[in-house]
N, C-alpha and C positions, 0 to 999 in steps of 0.2 A: 659316599660323597660328603664333602664338608658342608654343603649348603642345606642338607636335610636336618630337620629338627627332630630331637629325641622326645618321645612321648614320656610323660611322667607316670610313675607307678603309684598304686594306692598307698604304698608304704612312704614314698616321698611326700605325697600330699598330706598324709597323716603327720609326718615329721614337721612340715611347715605349719600345719594347723596347731600342733603343740607349741611351736614357737610363738604363734599369734596369741594363743591362750595364755602363755607365760607373760607376754607383753601386757595383756589385759590384767592379769593377776598383779603384776608389778605396778600397775597404774600408769603405764606408758601409753596405753591406748584406751580410749573411752569405750564404753559398751557398744556404741553405734559403730565406731571405727573397727573394732574387733569383729563384730558380726559381719560387717561389709567385707572385711578381708577374708574371714572364714568362708564366706560365700564364694569369693574369687578363688581361694585356694582349692576348694572342692570342685569348682568349675574348670580349673586349669587342665588343659590337655597336654601341654608341652612343658618340659623342664624349665625352659627359659622364662616362663610366665611366673614361676614361683619366687625366685630371689628378690624381685622388686617389692614383693608384698611384706618382706621383713627387713629390707635394706636400711630403714631408718631406726631400727632397734639396735641395742649394743651388740657388736660383733655379728651383725646380720640376724639377730635373734637367737644365736646359738648359746649365748651365756644363760639365757632363761631356761634352756633345756637342762642345764646342770643343777638347777636349783628347784626342780620339781620334786614332789615327794617320791615319785617312782625312781628318779635318778639317785636320790639320796639313799633310798632303800637298797637299790642295786649296788651302790658303792659300799654300804655297810655289809651287805652279804658277801661281796667280793673281798673286802678287806678282812672279814672273819676267816674266809677260806684261805687267803694268803697267809694270815697269821698262823693258822693251824698247820699249813704246809711248812712254814718256816720253823715252827716248833718241832715238827717231825724230823726235818732235816738236821736240826741241831742235835736231837736225841740220837739219831742214827750215827752221826759223825762222832758224838761223844762216846757211844758204845764201841765204835770201831777203834777210836784212839785209845780208849782204856784197854781194849783187848790187845792192841799192839804194845801198850806199855807192859801189860802182864807178860806177854810173850818175850819182850825184850829183857826182862829181868832188871831193868834200871832201878836204882834206889830213889832217884828224884822223880816225882810225878810230873814228867814233862808235858803230858796232855793239858795240864792246867793252863799253860800259856795260850794255846789256840782256843781252848774252851772259854777262857775269860773273854776274849774278843768276840766269840760267837754268841755267848750269853749276853754280853753288852749290846751287840747288834739286835738280838731278839728283844731285849728290854726297850731299846729305842723304837723298834717296830711296834711293840705293844703300846708304848706311850703315844706314838704318832696316831695309832688307830683310836686310842681313847679320846683324843682331841678332835676326832672327825677328819683326820688327815689334813694337816695344815698347809697342803699344797695350794697353788693358786686357784684351782678349780674345785677343790673339795671341801671348802668350808673355812672355819675360823680356828685359829690356834688357841692356846690356853689363855691368852690375854685379850681375846675378843676382837682381834683385827687380822686382816689378811696378811700372809707372809710372802706372797708372790711378788717378785720384782721383775721388771722388764718392760720392753716397749709395748707389750700387749695391753698394758694398762690395768692389769688385774690387781696389783697391789700398790703400795706406796713405796717410794724410795726410802733409803735409810733415814732421811732427814725430813720426810713429809712431802706434802703436795708441792711446795716451792721447789724442792729438789727434782721432782718429776718434771716440772715445767722447764727447769734448766737443762735436764737431760733430753728434752723433746718428747717425753712420754706424756700421753694424754689418757684420760679415763673415758 
């Protein structure tokens, strides 16, 4: 039935509690406001009671979740794993292409062409990881500013805040 309310799980309440804590850490909520909201989060029985508690925070409180130490550590761990996977893939393809070259008996080392692009991509991946992933949600790039662009308001347009306002983007 459409009129029935869905009960909130402990995991959902904990996620909203983390959003409220992030709002307190960022200075968007005072200690008193945060404690009051945390009490309401843990007292919530239904899902529809949770979103209003973080509605006045950036992106409904979800942005703060990406800037917690746990989220940053998880991102670092995942990016390390992806880089090692990428490195392994390049190594396997390089061995396969070199084997095909040996079997082909060609005089020109033709695997150099695809390997150049694969190694270049791997180097870009490693550089991206070294700067903390300069995507809109994962931190700052080598020059200390966000690189994300778009209506989500994560970054700045190519010409700064005035351009954002002209495009209708808000922060």
